[in-house]
C-alpha positions as a Markdown table, in Angstrom:
| # | Residue | x | y | z |
|---|---|---|---|---|
| 1 | Met | 70.0 | 91.3 | 95.0 |
| 2 | Lys | 68.9 | 93.7 | 97.7 |
| 3 | Lys | 68.7 | 92.6 | 101.3 |
| 4 | Asp | 66.1 | 93.8 | 103.7 |
| 5 | Lys | 68.7 | 95.7 | 105.7 |
| 6 | Ile | 72.4 | 96.3 | 105.3 |
| 7 | Glu | 74.3 | 97.2 | 108.4 |
| 8 | Lys | 78.0 | 97.1 | 107.6 |
| 9 | Ile | 80.1 | 97.9 | 104.5 |
| 10 | Glu | 81.3 | 94.3 | 104.4 |
| 11 | Asp | 77.8 | 93.2 | 103.6 |
| 12 | Ile | 78.2 | 94.6 | 100.1 |
| 13 | Tyr | 79.6 | 92.0 | 97.7 |
| 14 | Pro | 81.3 | 92.5 | 95.4 |
| 15 | Leu | 82.6 | 95.8 | 96.8 |
| 16 | Thr | 85.0 | 98.2 | 95.1 |
| 17 | Ile | 86.0 | 101.6 | 96.7 |
| 18 | Val | 87.8 | 104.3 | 94.7 |
| 19 | Gln | 88.7 | 107.9 | 95.1 |
| 20 | Met | 88.2 | 110.0 | 92.1 |
| 21 | Arg | 91.3 | 111.6 | 90.6 |
| 22 | Tyr | 89.3 | 114.8 | 89.8 |
| 23 | Gly | 87.2 | 116.1 | 92.7 |
| 24 | Gly | 88.5 | 113.7 | 95.3 |
| 25 | Lys | 85.1 | 112.1 | 96.1 |
| 26 | Tyr | 85.0 | 108.5 | 97.3 |
| 27 | Ile | 82.7 | 106.1 | 95.5 |
| 28 | Ile | 81.7 | 102.6 | 96.5 |
| 29 | Phe | 80.5 | 100.2 | 93.8 |
| 30 | Asn | 78.6 | 97.0 | 94.1 |
| 31 | Met | 80.6 | 95.5 | 91.2 |
| 32 | Glu | 84.0 | 93.9 | 90.5 |
| 33 | Ser | 87.0 | 96.1 | 90.3 |
| 34 | Asp | 87.9 | 95.2 | 86.7 |
| 35 | Asn | 84.7 | 96.9 | 85.3 |
| 36 | Ser | 85.7 | 99.5 | 82.8 |
| 37 | Asn | 83.2 | 102.0 | 84.2 |
| 38 | Ile | 85.1 | 102.0 | 87.6 |
| 39 | His | 88.3 | 102.8 | 85.8 |
| 40 | Glu | 86.6 | 105.7 | 84.0 |
| 41 | Val | 85.2 | 107.1 | 87.3 |
| 42 | Gln | 88.6 | 106.8 | 89.0 |
| 43 | Leu | 90.9 | 108.1 | 86.3 |
| 44 | Gly | 88.7 | 109.8 | 83.7 |
| 45 | Glu | 87.8 | 113.5 | 83.6 |
| 46 | Glu | 84.3 | 113.2 | 82.0 |
| 47 | Pro | 82.4 | 111.7 | 85.0 |
| 48 | His | 83.7 | 114.6 | 87.2 |
| 49 | Tyr | 81.7 | 117.2 | 85.3 |
| 50 | Glu | 78.2 | 115.7 | 85.8 |
| 51 | Leu | 78.9 | 112.9 | 88.3 |
| 52 | Asp | 75.3 | 112.1 | 89.3 |
| 53 | Lys | 74.1 | 112.0 | 85.8 |
| 54 | Trp | 77.0 | 109.9 | 84.6 |
| 55 | Met | 76.6 | 107.5 | 87.5 |
| 56 | Asp | 72.9 | 107.1 | 86.8 |
| 57 | Glu | 73.5 | 106.4 | 83.2 |
| 58 | Asn | 76.4 | 103.9 | 83.6 |
| 59 | Ile | 76.4 | 102.5 | 87.1 |
| 60 | Ala | 73.0 | 102.7 | 88.8 |
| 61 | Pro | 71.8 | 99.2 | 88.1 |
| 62 | Phe | 74.8 | 97.8 | 90.0 |
| 63 | Gly | 74.6 | 100.0 | 93.0 |
| 64 | Tyr | 76.8 | 102.9 | 94.2 |
| 65 | Gly | 77.3 | 105.6 | 96.8 |
| 66 | Ile | 79.2 | 108.9 | 96.7 |
| 67 | Gly | 80.7 | 110.8 | 99.6 |
| 68 | Asp | 83.6 | 112.9 | 100.9 |
| 69 | Thr | 84.7 | 110.0 | 103.0 |
| 70 | Ile | 84.2 | 106.2 | 102.6 |
| 71 | Trp | 81.6 | 106.2 | 105.4 |
| 72 | Asn | 79.7 | 109.0 | 103.8 |
| 73 | Ala | 79.7 | 107.0 | 100.6 |
| 74 | Phe | 78.4 | 104.0 | 102.5 |
| 75 | Glu | 75.6 | 106.1 | 104.0 |
| 76 | Asp | 74.7 | 107.4 | 100.5 |
| 77 | Tyr | 74.7 | 103.8 | 99.1 |
| 78 | Lys | 72.2 | 102.7 | 101.8 |
| 79 | Lys | 70.1 | 105.8 | 101.1 |
| 80 | Arg | 70.0 | 105.3 | 97.3 |
| 81 | His | 69.4 | 101.5 | 97.3 |
| 82 | Tyr | 67.6 | 100.7 | 100.6 |
| 83 | Gly | 65.9 | 104.0 | 101.5 |
| 84 | Tyr | 67.5 | 104.5 | 104.9 |
């Protein structure tokens, strides 16, 4: 469920943050940490090649953000899901 405005990362629940093994990007997910897609992004090689496409096909309905830092990923999350 989307809120009118999200101001801090702690407002995302459930929240999982990972760093990709390949590429080093940080990704925040609006899903539980035991989801198999999170493990694939964190440890797998396939998502690295076409990250945006893979994320849109597998993760988009739950909510995510990608960045070089956790805070960049949070800003990307807000932009993708709340338009700001």
